[in-house]
C-alpha positions as a Markdown table, in Angstrom:
| # | Residue | x | y | z |
|---|---|---|---|---|
| 1 | Met | 66.4 | 55.4 | 101.3 |
| 2 | Ala | 68.8 | 57.1 | 98.9 |
| 3 | Pro | 67.1 | 59.4 | 96.4 |
| 4 | Ala | 68.4 | 57.4 | 93.4 |
| 5 | Ser | 67.0 | 54.1 | 94.7 |
| 6 | Arg | 63.8 | 55.8 | 95.8 |
| 7 | Asp | 63.3 | 57.3 | 92.3 |
| 8 | Thr | 64.0 | 53.9 | 90.7 |
| 9 | Glu | 61.5 | 52.2 | 93.0 |
| 10 | Trp | 58.8 | 54.8 | 92.4 |
| 11 | Thr | 59.4 | 54.6 | 88.6 |
| 12 | Ala | 59.1 | 50.8 | 88.7 |
| 13 | Trp | 55.9 | 51.0 | 90.6 |
| 14 | Met | 54.4 | 53.6 | 88.4 |
| 15 | Leu | 55.3 | 51.7 | 85.2 |
| 16 | Arg | 53.6 | 48.6 | 86.7 |
| 17 | Ala | 50.6 | 50.7 | 87.7 |
| 18 | Leu | 50.4 | 52.1 | 84.1 |
| 19 | Ala | 50.3 | 48.4 | 83.0 |
| 20 | Gly | 47.3 | 47.9 | 85.3 |
| 21 | Asp | 48.9 | 46.7 | 88.5 |
| 22 | Ala | 46.7 | 48.2 | 91.3 |
| 23 | Val | 49.0 | 46.9 | 94.0 |
| 24 | Ala | 52.0 | 48.7 | 92.5 |
| 25 | Tyr | 49.9 | 51.9 | 92.3 |
| 26 | Arg | 48.9 | 51.6 | 95.9 |
| 27 | Arg | 52.6 | 51.0 | 97.0 |
| 28 | Phe | 53.6 | 54.1 | 94.9 |
| 29 | Leu | 51.0 | 56.3 | 96.6 |
| 30 | Leu | 51.8 | 55.0 | 100.1 |
| 31 | Ser | 55.5 | 55.7 | 99.5 |
| 32 | Val | 55.3 | 59.1 | 97.8 |
| 33 | Thr | 52.6 | 60.6 | 100.0 |
| 34 | Pro | 54.7 | 61.1 | 103.1 |
| 35 | Phe | 57.5 | 62.6 | 101.0 |
| 36 | Ile | 55.1 | 65.1 | 99.4 |
| 37 | Arg | 53.6 | 65.9 | 102.7 |
| 38 | Ala | 56.9 | 66.6 | 104.4 |
| 39 | Val | 58.0 | 68.8 | 101.6 |
| 40 | Val | 54.8 | 70.8 | 101.5 |
| 41 | Arg | 54.6 | 71.2 | 105.2 |
| 42 | Lys | 58.2 | 72.4 | 105.3 |
| 43 | His | 57.5 | 75.1 | 102.8 |
| 44 | Cys | 54.2 | 76.1 | 104.2 |
| 45 | Arg | 55.6 | 76.3 | 107.7 |
| 46 | His | 58.4 | 78.5 | 106.4 |
| 47 | Leu | 55.6 | 80.8 | 105.0 |
| 48 | Ser | 53.6 | 80.6 | 108.3 |
| 49 | Ala | 50.8 | 78.6 | 106.8 |
| 50 | Val | 48.8 | 76.1 | 108.8 |
| 51 | Asp | 49.0 | 72.3 | 108.3 |
| 52 | Gly | 45.4 | 72.2 | 107.1 |
| 53 | Glu | 46.4 | 74.4 | 104.1 |
| 54 | Ala | 49.5 | 72.2 | 103.5 |
| 55 | Glu | 47.2 | 69.1 | 103.4 |
| 56 | Asp | 45.1 | 70.8 | 100.7 |
| 57 | Ile | 48.3 | 71.2 | 98.6 |
| 58 | Val | 49.3 | 67.6 | 99.2 |
| 59 | Gln | 45.8 | 66.4 | 98.0 |
| 60 | Asp | 46.2 | 68.7 | 94.9 |
| 61 | Ala | 49.6 | 67.0 | 94.2 |
| 62 | Leu | 48.2 | 63.5 | 94.6 |
| 63 | Leu | 45.2 | 64.4 | 92.4 |
| 64 | Ala | 47.6 | 65.8 | 89.7 |
| 65 | Ile | 49.6 | 62.5 | 89.8 |
| 66 | His | 46.4 | 60.5 | 89.4 |
| 67 | Leu | 45.1 | 62.5 | 86.5 |
| 68 | Lys | 48.5 | 62.6 | 84.7 |
| 69 | Arg | 48.7 | 58.8 | 85.2 |
| 70 | Gln | 45.5 | 58.5 | 83.2 |
| 71 | Thr | 46.9 | 60.2 | 80.1 |
| 72 | Gly | 48.3 | 57.0 | 78.6 |
| 73 | Ile | 52.0 | 57.8 | 79.1 |
| 74 | Asn | 53.8 | 54.4 | 78.8 |
| 75 | Arg | 57.3 | 55.6 | 79.9 |
| 76 | Val | 57.9 | 57.6 | 83.0 |
| 77 | Gln | 60.8 | 58.4 | 85.2 |
| 78 | Leu | 60.1 | 59.9 | 88.5 |
| 79 | Arg | 62.9 | 62.2 | 89.8 |
| 80 | Leu | 61.6 | 64.1 | 92.7 |
| 81 | Gly | 65.0 | 64.9 | 94.1 |
| 82 | Ser | 65.4 | 66.2 | 97.6 |
| 83 | Pro | 62.9 | 68.2 | 99.5 |
| 84 | Arg | 65.1 | 71.3 | 98.9 |
| 85 | Ser | 64.3 | 71.2 | 95.2 |
| 86 | Phe | 60.6 | 71.7 | 96.0 |
| 87 | Gly | 59.0 | 75.2 | 96.1 |
| 88 | Thr | 61.0 | 76.1 | 93.1 |
| 89 | Arg | 59.5 | 77.2 | 89.8 |
| 90 | Ser | 59.2 | 73.5 | 88.7 |
| 91 | Ser | 57.2 | 72.6 | 91.8 |
| 92 | Thr | 53.7 | 73.3 | 90.6 |
| 93 | Arg | 50.2 | 72.4 | 91.8 |
| 94 | Ser | 47.5 | 71.2 | 89.5 |
| 95 | Asp | 46.3 | 74.8 | 89.2 |
| 96 | Gly | 49.7 | 75.8 | 87.9 |
| 97 | Thr | 50.8 | 77.7 | 91.0 |
| 98 | Gly | 53.9 | 76.7 | 93.0 |
| 99 | Ile | 53.9 | 75.4 | 96.5 |
| 100 | Ala | 55.2 | 78.7 | 97.9 |
| 101 | Ser | 52.6 | 80.8 | 96.2 |
| 102 | Ala | 49.8 | 78.5 | 97.2 |
| 103 | Cys | 50.8 | 78.8 | 100.9 |
| 104 | Arg | 51.0 | 82.6 | 100.6 |
| 105 | Ser | 47.7 | 82.8 | 98.9 |
| 106 | Lys | 46.0 | 80.9 | 101.8 |
| 107 | Lys | 47.2 | 83.3 | 104.5 |
């Protein structure tokens, strides 16, 4: 799926989820989780971290999404971009650290 259509689909599901649609939230999570997992594993592998450590970061990211969803935001646009954009300064975990630093700290 092209990034633009994926972002549009994820945004639509999240907006429906914010309106109380549990099925849309489940679809969002089922779609976004493999993307997050692939990005995190790529960066952790680059830093010689093991997959178990990567999975901890994936769970942190999913928890952050869930908690932010509960803040009452009624407009959202999800633009995750390509996996290459992750691991940058804007890619932060729920504890404020980036993916790259999280992988390094677990070594």
